[in-house]
Biopython code that builds the backbone (N, CA, C, O; Angstrom):
import numpy as np
from Bio.PDB.StructureBuilder import StructureBuilder

atoms = [
    (1, "MET", "N", (90.219, 115.109, 112.861)),
    (1, "MET", "CA", (90.817, 114.795, 111.658)),
    (1, "MET", "C", (92.139, 115.549, 111.669)),
    (1, "MET", "O", (92.320, 116.583, 112.312)),
    (2, "TYR", "N", (93.103, 114.912, 110.858)),
    (2, "TYR", "CA", (94.406, 115.546, 110.959)),
    (2, "TYR", "C", (94.548, 116.272, 109.655)),
    (2, "TYR", "O", (93.914, 115.892, 108.671)),
    (3, "ALA", "N", (95.397, 117.357, 109.609)),
    (3, "ALA", "CA", (95.486, 118.123, 108.328)),
    (3, "ALA", "C", (97.028, 118.476, 108.340)),
    (3, "ALA", "O", (97.752, 118.438, 109.334)),
    (4, "LEU", "N", (97.381, 118.809, 107.115)),
    (4, "LEU", "CA", (98.769, 119.455, 106.674)),
    (4, "LEU", "C", (98.231, 121.026, 106.560)),
    (4, "LEU", "O", (97.284, 121.288, 105.818)),
    (5, "ILE", "N", (98.839, 121.961, 107.273)),
    (5, "ILE", "CA", (98.887, 123.249, 107.164)),
    (5, "ILE", "C", (99.988, 123.977, 106.661)),
    (5, "ILE", "O", (101.110, 123.569, 106.964)),
    (6, "PHE", "N", (99.874, 125.008, 105.930)),
    (6, "PHE", "CA", (100.954, 125.863, 105.653)),
    (6, "PHE", "C", (101.143, 126.974, 106.743)),
    (6, "PHE", "O", (100.277, 127.827, 106.936)),
    (7, "ASP", "N", (102.295, 126.922, 107.431)),
    (7, "ASP", "CA", (102.536, 127.819, 108.597)),
    (7, "ASP", "C", (103.957, 128.335, 108.690)),
    (7, "ASP", "O", (104.917, 127.620, 108.978)),
    (8, "THR", "N", (104.020, 129.632, 108.426)),
    (8, "THR", "CA", (105.192, 130.274, 108.488)),
    (8, "THR", "C", (105.565, 130.687, 109.810)),
    (8, "THR", "O", (106.630, 131.301, 109.886)),
    (9, "HIS", "N", (104.903, 130.480, 110.901)),
    (9, "HIS", "CA", (104.991, 130.956, 112.125)),
    (9, "HIS", "C", (105.056, 132.591, 112.305)),
    (9, "HIS", "O", (105.552, 133.102, 113.309)),
    (10, "ASP", "N", (104.571, 133.255, 111.358)),
    (10, "ASP", "CA", (104.472, 134.782, 111.452)),
    (10, "ASP", "C", (103.150, 135.008, 112.201)),
    (10, "ASP", "O", (102.069, 134.600, 111.776)),
    (11, "VAL", "N", (103.319, 135.707, 113.379)),
    (11, "VAL", "CA", (102.171, 136.216, 114.179)),
    (11, "VAL", "C", (101.264, 137.191, 113.496)),
    (11, "VAL", "O", (100.080, 137.338, 113.798)),
    (12, "ASP", "N", (101.863, 137.816, 112.603)),
    (12, "ASP", "CA", (100.856, 138.808, 111.911)),
    (12, "ASP", "C", (99.932, 138.197, 110.693)),
    (12, "ASP", "O", (99.102, 138.813, 110.025)),
    (13, "LYS", "N", (100.316, 136.779, 110.589)),
    (13, "LYS", "CA", (99.466, 136.197, 109.547)),
    (13, "LYS", "C", (98.838, 134.934, 110.362)),
    (13, "LYS", "O", (99.296, 133.791, 110.350)),
    (14, "PRO", "N", (97.770, 135.355, 111.024)),
    (14, "PRO", "CA", (97.118, 134.025, 111.953)),
    (14, "PRO", "C", (96.472, 132.987, 111.036)),
    (14, "PRO", "O", (96.519, 131.834, 111.466)),
    (15, "PHE", "N", (95.823, 133.192, 109.744)),
    (15, "PHE", "CA", (95.181, 132.228, 108.855)),
    (15, "PHE", "C", (96.193, 131.455, 108.253)),
    (15, "PHE", "O", (97.062, 131.875, 107.489)),
    (16, "LYS", "N", (95.998, 130.087, 108.717)),
    (16, "LYS", "CA", (96.620, 129.205, 107.960)),
    (16, "LYS", "C", (95.952, 128.319, 106.925)),
    (16, "LYS", "O", (94.845, 127.811, 107.102)),
    (17, "LYS", "N", (96.692, 128.164, 105.833)),
    (17, "LYS", "CA", (95.862, 127.249, 104.667)),
    (17, "LYS", "C", (96.040, 125.948, 104.774)),
    (17, "LYS", "O", (97.165, 125.487, 104.964)),
    (18, "VAL", "N", (94.972, 125.194, 104.667)),
    (18, "VAL", "CA", (94.809, 123.797, 104.835)),
    (18, "VAL", "C", (95.276, 123.132, 103.505)),
    (18, "VAL", "O", (94.578, 123.338, 102.512)),
    (19, "LEU", "N", (96.276, 122.432, 103.398)),
    (19, "LEU", "CA", (96.939, 121.734, 102.230)),
    (19, "LEU", "C", (96.304, 120.310, 101.933)),
    (19, "LEU", "O", (96.112, 119.861, 100.804)),
    (20, "SER", "N", (96.041, 119.740, 103.006)),
    (20, "SER", "CA", (95.287, 118.511, 102.853)),
    (20, "SER", "C", (94.724, 117.915, 104.172)),
    (20, "SER", "O", (95.257, 118.316, 105.207)),
    (21, "VAL", "N", (93.703, 116.998, 104.275)),
    (21, "VAL", "CA", (93.033, 116.439, 105.323)),
    (21, "VAL", "C", (93.021, 115.023, 105.226)),
    (21, "VAL", "O", (92.683, 114.352, 104.250)),
    (22, "HIS", "N", (93.501, 114.561, 106.551)),
    (22, "HIS", "CA", (93.655, 112.785, 106.591)),
    (22, "HIS", "C", (92.920, 112.320, 107.889)),
    (22, "HIS", "O", (92.800, 113.028, 108.889)),
    (23, "ARG", "N", (92.497, 111.195, 107.771)),
    (23, "ARG", "CA", (92.009, 110.366, 108.821)),
    (23, "ARG", "C", (92.991, 109.894, 110.011)),
    (23, "ARG", "O", (92.652, 109.776, 111.189)),
    (24, "THR", "N", (94.182, 109.664, 109.514)),
    (24, "THR", "CA", (95.230, 109.200, 110.697)),
    (24, "THR", "C", (96.483, 110.108, 110.435)),
    (24, "THR", "O", (96.756, 110.672, 109.376)),
    (25, "ARG", "N", (97.111, 110.134, 111.480)),
    (25, "ARG", "CA", (98.585, 110.911, 111.658)),
    (25, "ARG", "C", (99.442, 110.257, 110.816)),
    (25, "ARG", "O", (100.289, 110.937, 110.237)),
    (26, "GLN", "N", (99.390, 108.911, 110.600)),
    (26, "GLN", "CA", (100.266, 108.000, 109.873)),
    (26, "GLN", "C", (100.246, 108.541, 108.288)),
    (26, "GLN", "O", (101.216, 108.820, 107.583)),
    (27, "THR", "N", (98.947, 108.591, 107.990)),
    (27, "THR", "CA", (98.534, 109.113, 106.533)),
    (27, "THR", "C", (99.251, 110.569, 106.311)),
    (27, "THR", "O", (99.911, 110.822, 105.303)),
    (28, "ALA", "N", (99.039, 111.480, 107.369)),
    (28, "ALA", "CA", (99.521, 112.792, 107.241)),
    (28, "ALA", "C", (101.046, 112.907, 107.254)),
    (28, "ALA", "O", (101.715, 113.748, 106.653)),
    (29, "ASP", "N", (101.482, 111.918, 108.041)),
    (29, "ASP", "CA", (103.180, 111.902, 108.158)),
    (29, "ASP", "C", (103.512, 111.427, 106.514)),
    (29, "ASP", "O", (104.280, 112.131, 105.860)),
    (30, "ARG", "N", (102.987, 110.389, 105.991)),
    (30, "ARG", "CA", (103.475, 110.055, 104.533)),
    (30, "ARG", "C", (103.327, 111.188, 103.682)),
    (30, "ARG", "O", (104.259, 111.527, 102.953)),
    (31, "VAL", "N", (102.045, 111.922, 103.706)),
    (31, "VAL", "CA", (102.015, 112.954, 102.759)),
    (31, "VAL", "C", (102.866, 114.112, 103.050)),
    (31, "VAL", "O", (103.251, 114.746, 102.067)),
    (32, "LEU", "N", (103.257, 114.533, 104.284)),
    (32, "LEU", "CA", (104.280, 115.332, 104.699)),
    (32, "LEU", "C", (105.650, 114.878, 104.159)),
    (32, "LEU", "O", (106.365, 115.766, 103.695)),
    (33, "GLU", "N", (106.098, 113.644, 104.157)),
    (33, "GLU", "CA", (107.364, 113.121, 103.550)),
    (33, "GLU", "C", (107.340, 113.393, 102.119)),
    (33, "GLU", "O", (108.354, 113.849, 101.589)),
    (34, "ILE", "N", (106.265, 113.157, 101.420)),
    (34, "ILE", "CA", (106.247, 113.222, 100.063)),
    (34, "ILE", "C", (106.360, 114.694, 99.635)),
    (34, "ILE", "O", (106.981, 114.986, 98.612)),
    (35, "ARG", "N", (105.760, 115.640, 100.413)),
    (35, "ARG", "CA", (105.830, 117.015, 100.245)),
    (35, "ARG", "C", (107.208, 117.560, 100.325)),
    (35, "ARG", "O", (107.656, 118.344, 99.489)),
    (36, "MET", "N", (107.923, 117.087, 101.442)),
    (36, "MET", "CA", (109.411, 117.414, 101.757)),
    (36, "MET", "C", (110.248, 116.961, 100.476)),
    (36, "MET", "O", (111.025, 117.701, 99.872)),
    (37, "ALA", "N", (110.002, 115.781, 100.188)),
    (37, "ALA", "CA", (110.863, 115.287, 98.998)),
    (37, "ALA", "C", (110.625, 116.172, 97.974)),
    (37, "ALA", "O", (111.565, 116.858, 97.574)),
    (38, "ARG", "N", (109.314, 116.301, 97.376)),
    (38, "ARG", "CA", (108.993, 117.130, 96.297)),
    (38, "ARG", "C", (109.592, 118.606, 96.197)),
    (38, "ARG", "O", (109.959, 119.098, 95.130)),
    (39, "LEU", "N", (109.651, 119.264, 97.442)),
    (39, "LEU", "CA", (110.303, 120.504, 97.615)),
    (39, "LEU", "C", (111.768, 120.385, 97.658)),
    (39, "LEU", "O", (112.514, 121.239, 97.179)),
    (40, "GLY", "N", (112.208, 119.201, 98.302)),
    (40, "GLY", "CA", (113.576, 118.880, 98.390)),
    (40, "GLY", "C", (114.069, 119.682, 99.707)),
    (40, "GLY", "O", (115.197, 120.175, 99.743)),
    (41, "LYS", "N", (113.212, 119.778, 100.726)),
    (41, "LYS", "CA", (113.480, 120.587, 101.889)),
    (41, "LYS", "C", (113.260, 119.699, 103.209)),
    (41, "LYS", "O", (112.483, 118.749, 103.117)),
    (42, "LYS", "N", (113.784, 119.907, 104.208)),
    (42, "LYS", "CA", (113.520, 119.390, 105.495)),
    (42, "LYS", "C", (112.173, 119.985, 105.928)),
    (42, "LYS", "O", (111.687, 120.960, 105.357)),
    (43, "VAL", "N", (111.527, 119.288, 107.075)),
    (43, "VAL", "CA", (110.419, 119.652, 107.788)),
    (43, "VAL", "C", (110.409, 120.956, 108.284)),
    (43, "VAL", "O", (109.363, 121.597, 108.185)),
    (44, "TRP", "N", (111.366, 121.446, 108.787)),
    (44, "TRP", "CA", (111.373, 122.815, 109.298)),
    (44, "TRP", "C", (111.544, 123.864, 108.180)),
    (44, "TRP", "O", (111.254, 125.029, 108.451)),
    (45, "ALA", "N", (111.994, 123.550, 106.937)),
    (45, "ALA", "CA", (112.193, 124.572, 105.972)),
    (45, "ALA", "C", (111.056, 124.501, 104.971)),
    (45, "ALA", "O", (111.039, 125.279, 104.018)),
    (46, "CYS", "N", (110.061, 123.553, 105.162)),
    (46, "CYS", "CA", (109.020, 123.475, 103.931)),
    (46, "CYS", "C", (107.678, 124.090, 104.686)),
    (46, "CYS", "O", (106.550, 123.973, 104.208)),
    (47, "ASP", "N", (107.939, 124.693, 105.808)),
    (47, "ASP", "CA", (106.640, 125.620, 106.554)),
    (47, "ASP", "C", (105.441, 124.842, 106.446)),
    (47, "ASP", "O", (104.421, 125.424, 106.077)),
    (48, "THR", "N", (105.401, 123.547, 106.726)),
    (48, "THR", "CA", (104.387, 122.714, 106.853)),
    (48, "THR", "C", (104.169, 121.830, 108.055)),
    (48, "THR", "O", (105.111, 121.124, 108.414)),
    (49, "ARG", "N", (103.102, 121.794, 108.676)),
    (49, "ARG", "CA", (103.093, 121.112, 110.005)),
    (49, "ARG", "C", (101.781, 120.305, 109.892)),
    (49, "ARG", "O", (100.944, 120.675, 109.069)),
    (50, "ILE", "N", (101.537, 119.164, 110.714)),
    (50, "ILE", "CA", (100.529, 118.431, 111.051)),
    (50, "ILE", "C", (99.768, 118.806, 112.301)),
    (50, "ILE", "O", (100.322, 119.028, 113.378)),
    (51, "VAL", "N", (98.489, 118.861, 112.097)),
    (51, "VAL", "CA", (97.637, 119.478, 113.238)),
    (51, "VAL", "C", (96.500, 118.647, 113.351)),
    (51, "VAL", "O", (96.173, 117.924, 112.410)),
    (52, "TRP", "N", (95.760, 118.684, 114.586)),
    (52, "TRP", "CA", (94.532, 118.159, 114.699)),
    (52, "TRP", "C", (93.359, 119.147, 114.593)),
    (52, "TRP", "O", (93.210, 119.974, 115.492)),
    (53, "LEU", "N", (92.564, 119.111, 113.605)),
    (53, "LEU", "CA", (91.379, 120.058, 113.434)),
    (53, "LEU", "C", (90.437, 119.866, 114.505)),
    (53, "LEU", "O", (90.081, 118.733, 114.826)),
    (54, "LYS", "N", (89.989, 120.957, 115.108)),
    (54, "LYS", "CA", (88.910, 120.604, 115.986)),
    (54, "LYS", "C", (87.392, 120.620, 115.449)),
    (54, "LYS", "O", (86.423, 120.217, 116.092)),
    (55, "ALA", "N", (87.363, 121.209, 114.032)),
    (55, "ALA", "CA", (86.279, 121.265, 113.252)),
    (55, "ALA", "C", (86.548, 120.735, 111.834)),
    (55, "ALA", "O", (87.665, 120.765, 111.317)),
    (56, "ARG", "N", (85.485, 120.267, 111.264)),
    (56, "ARG", "CA", (85.688, 119.945, 109.762)),
    (56, "ARG", "C", (86.060, 121.095, 108.979)),
    (56, "ARG", "O", (85.665, 122.252, 109.127)),
    (57, "ALA", "N", (87.141, 120.485, 107.842)),
    (57, "ALA", "CA", (87.559, 121.466, 107.125)),
    (57, "ALA", "C", (88.032, 120.679, 105.975)),
    (57, "ALA", "O", (88.214, 119.468, 106.103)),
    (58, "GLN", "N", (88.298, 121.443, 104.565)),
    (58, "GLN", "CA", (88.739, 120.842, 103.607)),
    (58, "GLN", "C", (89.969, 121.549, 102.995)),
    (58, "GLN", "O", (90.311, 122.671, 103.370)),
    (59, "ARG", "N", (90.597, 120.881, 102.077)),
    (59, "ARG", "CA", (91.682, 121.424, 101.332)),
    (59, "ARG", "C", (91.383, 122.721, 100.716)),
    (59, "ARG", "O", (90.486, 122.883, 99.890)),
    (60, "GLY", "N", (92.278, 123.766, 101.211)),
    (60, "GLY", "CA", (91.807, 125.102, 100.723)),
    (60, "GLY", "C", (91.566, 126.062, 101.619)),
    (60, "GLY", "O", (92.007, 127.212, 101.604)),
    (61, "ASP", "N", (90.783, 125.513, 102.477)),
    (61, "ASP", "CA", (90.176, 126.357, 103.632)),
    (61, "ASP", "C", (91.458, 126.981, 104.243)),
    (61, "ASP", "O", (92.607, 126.671, 103.929)),
    (62, "THR", "N", (91.022, 128.079, 105.333)),
    (62, "THR", "CA", (91.933, 128.581, 106.196)),
    (62, "THR", "C", (91.397, 128.530, 107.601)),
    (62, "THR", "O", (90.255, 128.839, 107.942)),
    (63, "VAL", "N", (92.340, 128.115, 108.343)),
    (63, "VAL", "CA", (92.031, 127.989, 109.903)),
    (63, "VAL", "C", (92.923, 128.757, 110.675)),
    (63, "VAL", "O", (94.079, 128.955, 110.300)),
    (64, "THR", "N", (92.384, 129.282, 111.916)),
    (64, "THR", "CA", (93.253, 129.979, 112.942)),
    (64, "THR", "C", (93.632, 129.187, 113.907)),
    (64, "THR", "O", (92.999, 128.147, 114.084)),
    (65, "PRO", "N", (94.721, 129.504, 114.721)),
    (65, "PRO", "CA", (95.205, 128.725, 115.989)),
    (65, "PRO", "C", (94.180, 128.032, 116.809)),
    (65, "PRO", "O", (94.351, 126.884, 117.218)),
    (66, "LYS", "N", (93.080, 128.754, 117.055)),
    (66, "LYS", "CA", (91.978, 128.347, 117.853)),
    (66, "LYS", "C", (91.315, 127.158, 117.434)),
    (66, "LYS", "O", (90.785, 126.380, 118.226)),
    (67, "GLN", "N", (91.342, 126.984, 116.000)),
    (67, "GLN", "CA", (90.655, 125.937, 115.316)),
    (67, "GLN", "C", (91.555, 124.647, 115.251)),
    (67, "GLN", "O", (91.137, 123.615, 114.726)),
    (68, "PHE", "N", (92.677, 124.738, 115.750)),
    (68, "PHE", "CA", (93.405, 123.473, 115.711)),
    (68, "PHE", "C", (94.435, 123.253, 116.823)),
    (68, "PHE", "O", (94.672, 124.215, 117.553)),
    (69, "SER", "N", (95.030, 122.173, 117.021)),
    (69, "SER", "CA", (95.887, 121.726, 117.993)),
    (69, "SER", "C", (97.012, 121.028, 117.469)),
    (69, "SER", "O", (96.934, 120.591, 116.321)),
    (70, "THR", "N", (98.125, 120.844, 118.190)),
    (70, "THR", "CA", (99.393, 119.956, 117.756)),
    (70, "THR", "C", (98.961, 118.517, 117.824)),
    (70, "THR", "O", (99.288, 117.768, 116.903)),
    (71, "TRP", "N", (98.258, 118.068, 118.832)),
    (71, "TRP", "CA", (98.019, 116.753, 119.044)),
    (71, "TRP", "C", (96.411, 116.609, 119.409)),
    (71, "TRP", "O", (95.750, 117.503, 119.938)),
    (72, "ARG", "N", (95.928, 115.352, 119.036)),
    (72, "ARG", "CA", (94.669, 115.078, 119.010)),
    (72, "ARG", "C", (94.327, 114.724, 120.503)),
    (72, "ARG", "O", (95.100, 114.014, 121.146)),
    (73, "PRO", "N", (93.166, 115.219, 121.056)),
    (73, "PRO", "CA", (92.925, 115.058, 122.519)),
    (73, "PRO", "C", (92.924, 113.515, 122.809)),
    (73, "PRO", "O", (92.243, 112.727, 122.153)),
    (74, "GLY", "N", (93.729, 113.158, 123.825)),
    (74, "GLY", "CA", (94.042, 111.595, 124.072)),
    (74, "GLY", "C", (94.961, 110.970, 123.370)),
    (74, "GLY", "O", (95.166, 109.770, 123.550)),
    (75, "GLU", "N", (95.631, 111.676, 122.488)),
    (75, "GLU", "CA", (96.747, 110.950, 121.680)),
    (75, "GLU", "C", (98.061, 110.935, 122.367)),
    (75, "GLU", "O", (98.539, 111.941, 122.892)),
    (76, "LYS", "N", (98.597, 109.844, 122.352)),
    (76, "LYS", "CA", (99.894, 109.723, 123.227)),
    (76, "LYS", "C", (101.007, 110.428, 122.651)),
    (76, "LYS", "O", (101.510, 110.018, 121.605)),
    (77, "ILE", "N", (101.447, 111.480, 123.256)),
    (77, "ILE", "CA", (102.619, 112.273, 122.806)),
    (77, "ILE", "C", (103.950, 111.916, 123.097)),
    (77, "ILE", "O", (104.353, 111.736, 124.246)),
    (78, "PRO", "N", (104.793, 111.787, 121.862)),
    (78, "PRO", "CA", (106.108, 111.011, 122.104)),
    (78, "PRO", "C", (106.963, 111.636, 122.864)),
    (78, "PRO", "O", (107.021, 112.852, 122.681)),
    (79, "TYR", "N", (107.794, 111.090, 123.832)),
    (79, "TYR", "CA", (108.443, 111.406, 124.904)),
    (79, "TYR", "C", (109.498, 112.591, 124.455)),
    (79, "TYR", "O", (109.823, 113.491, 125.230)),
    (80, "GLY", "N", (109.977, 112.481, 123.143)),
    (80, "GLY", "CA", (110.746, 113.624, 122.827)),
    (80, "GLY", "C", (109.995, 114.978, 122.574)),
    (80, "GLY", "O", (110.572, 116.065, 122.614)),
    (81, "GLU", "N", (108.870, 114.844, 122.352)),
    (81, "GLU", "CA", (108.078, 116.026, 122.127)),
    (81, "GLU", "C", (107.845, 116.877, 123.539)),
    (81, "GLU", "O", (107.690, 118.098, 123.559)),
    (82, "LEU", "N", (107.846, 116.122, 124.577)),
    (82, "LEU", "CA", (107.644, 116.611, 125.983)),
    (82, "LEU", "C", (108.725, 116.970, 126.544)),
    (82, "LEU", "O", (108.478, 117.651, 127.540)),
    (83, "HIS", "N", (110.199, 116.773, 126.296)),
    (83, "HIS", "CA", (111.222, 116.794, 126.932)),
    (83, "HIS", "C", (112.189, 117.404, 125.876)),
    (83, "HIS", "O", (112.310, 116.892, 124.763)),
    (84, "PRO", "N", (112.882, 118.526, 126.264)),
    (84, "PRO", "CA", (113.983, 118.892, 125.426)),
    (84, "PRO", "C", (115.214, 118.111, 125.209)),
    (84, "PRO", "O", (115.569, 117.454, 126.187)),
    (85, "ASP", "N", (115.946, 118.031, 124.152)),
    (85, "ASP", "CA", (117.183, 117.321, 123.812)),
    (85, "ASP", "C", (118.226, 117.967, 124.598)),
    (85, "ASP", "O", (119.147, 117.200, 124.880)),
    (86, "GLY", "N", (118.328, 118.986, 124.969)),
    (86, "GLY", "CA", (119.390, 119.852, 125.592)),
    (86, "GLY", "C", (119.969, 119.080, 126.774)),
    (86, "GLY", "O", (119.624, 117.928, 127.039)),
    (87, "ASP", "N", (120.887, 119.793, 127.485)),
    (87, "ASP", "CA", (121.668, 119.495, 128.495)),
    (87, "ASP", "C", (120.889, 119.073, 129.711)),
    (87, "ASP", "O", (121.480, 118.762, 130.745)),
]
sb = StructureBuilder()
sb.init_structure("model")
sb.init_model(0)
sb.init_chain("A")
sb.init_seg("    ")
for serial, (resi, resn, name, xyz) in enumerate(atoms, 1):
    if name == "N":
        sb.init_residue(resn, " ", resi, " ")
    sb.init_atom(name, np.array(xyz, "f"), 0.0, 1.0, " ", f" {name:<3s}", serial, name[0])
structure = sb.get_structure()
């Protein structure tokens, strides 16, 4: 299952709060867009990211990096995510 988590990328705070849980990445993308609009921030400024949870969780739970990954196993990763935009 996909989830939106609150992640400040602070290594001293490994526990990430689950903001919402979704069956598809598309639904998670739509909810993230709504959150960004409500906060009036871009994706990198709202400290929220979409992850694939390796075990069941629900809103309000906390997860550690070992319990999630950026992409679901077998999911097609967009070309831009695999290769940098730089020179």
